[in-house]
C-alpha positions as CSV (number, residue, x, y, z in Angstrom):
1,M,5.6,34.8,11.2
2,K,3.1,31.9,11.0
3,M,1.8,28.6,12.4
4,V,0.5,26.0,9.5
5,T,-1.3,22.8,11.3
6,A,-1.6,20.4,8.2
7,I,-4.0,17.2,9.1
8,I,-3.0,14.6,6.7
9,K,-3.3,10.8,6.6
10,H,-0.8,9.1,8.3
11,F,0.9,7.0,5.3
12,R,1.2,10.4,3.8
13,L,3.6,12.0,6.3
14,D,6.8,10.5,5.4
15,A,6.3,12.1,2.3
16,V,5.4,15.4,3.7
17,R,8.6,15.1,5.6
18,K,10.7,14.6,2.9
19,A,9.2,17.4,1.0
20,L,9.3,20.0,3.8
21,T,12.9,18.9,4.3
22,G,13.6,19.6,0.7
23,I,12.8,23.3,0.9
24,G,14.6,23.5,4.1
25,I,12.2,23.1,7.2
26,E,14.3,22.1,9.7
27,G,11.8,21.0,12.3
28,M,7.7,20.3,13.2
29,T,6.0,18.0,15.4
30,V,4.1,15.2,14.8
31,I,0.9,14.3,16.9
32,E,-1.0,11.4,16.4
33,V,-5.1,12.7,16.5
34,K,-8.4,11.0,15.3
35,G,-11.0,13.1,14.0
36,F,-13.6,13.2,11.0
37,G,-15.0,15.6,8.6
38,R,-17.1,14.5,5.4
39,Q,-15.7,11.2,5.5
40,K,-18.0,10.7,8.5
41,G,-16.3,7.2,9.4
42,H,-16.7,4.2,7.9
43,M,-17.8,0.4,8.7
44,E,-15.2,-2.4,9.8
45,V,-15.6,-6.0,10.8
46,Y,-13.7,-7.8,13.8
47,R,-14.3,-11.4,14.0
48,G,-17.3,-11.5,12.7
49,V,-18.7,-7.9,14.2
50,E,-19.4,-5.4,12.3
51,Y,-19.0,-1.9,14.3
52,E,-18.3,2.2,12.4
53,V,-15.5,3.7,13.1
54,R,-16.6,7.3,14.0
55,F,-13.2,8.9,14.3
56,L,-10.7,8.2,11.8
57,P,-6.7,8.2,12.3
58,K,-4.6,11.3,11.3
59,V,-1.6,12.9,11.9
60,K,-1.5,16.6,12.5
61,I,1.9,18.2,11.4
62,E,2.8,21.7,12.8
63,I,5.4,24.2,11.5
64,G,6.6,27.4,12.9
65,I,7.7,29.7,9.8
66,T,8.5,32.9,8.4
67,D,5.9,34.9,6.5
68,E,8.2,34.8,3.2
69,K,8.2,30.7,3.4
70,L,4.1,30.1,4.0
71,E,3.2,30.1,-0.4
72,E,6.5,26.9,-0.6
73,V,5.1,25.6,2.3
74,L,1.2,25.2,1.5
75,Q,1.9,24.0,-2.1
76,V,4.8,21.3,-0.6
77,I,1.9,20.1,1.4
78,Q,-0.8,19.6,-0.6
79,K,1.3,18.6,-3.5
80,S,3.2,16.0,-1.2
81,A,-0.6,14.8,1.1
82,H,-2.3,14.4,-2.0
83,T,-4.5,11.2,-2.9
84,G,-6.9,12.3,-4.5
85,E,-9.3,10.1,-2.3
86,I,-11.8,11.8,0.3
87,G,-10.5,12.6,3.9
88,D,-6.5,14.2,2.2
89,G,-6.8,16.3,5.2
90,K,-6.9,20.1,5.6
91,I,-4.0,23.0,6.2
92,F,-4.9,25.8,8.8
93,I,-2.3,28.8,9.0
94,Y,-2.8,31.0,12.1
95,N,-0.6,34.4,12.8
96,L,2.2,33.9,15.4
97,Q,2.9,36.9,17.8
98,E,6.4,35.3,19.0
99,T,8.7,32.9,19.5
100,V,11.1,32.0,22.3
101,R,13.7,29.4,21.7
102,I,14.3,28.4,25.2
103,R,17.7,27.0,25.4
104,T,19.4,30.7,24.1
105,G,16.6,33.1,24.6
106,E,16.4,34.5,21.0
107,H,13.2,35.8,20.0
108,G,11.4,36.2,17.0
109,E,12.3,34.5,13.6
110,G,15.6,33.7,14.7
111,A,14.1,31.0,17.2
112,L,12.5,29.3,14.2
């Protein structure tokens, strides 16, 4: 089992969600986050005062999947989150040791 974490631009969330649902992903966790990478922030003007925005708003998606689904999920996220602009995001993949469904007590892939 794998845990896939994707950090994407907030306006691409709906496209990514629809694409993942289209390949059979039944659940995900979405968290609003702030951060920076190569973008390093940008300058904005508010009420005539210029200031630097160092941390940019992003969305973090977490999905627990089977090993067999990994390549398909990665391709779908890459395709649907891609804008071609700097700051499109990153995908991280972790090994998932165990999963437990609280309601039924199921363990492993059955709990995904």
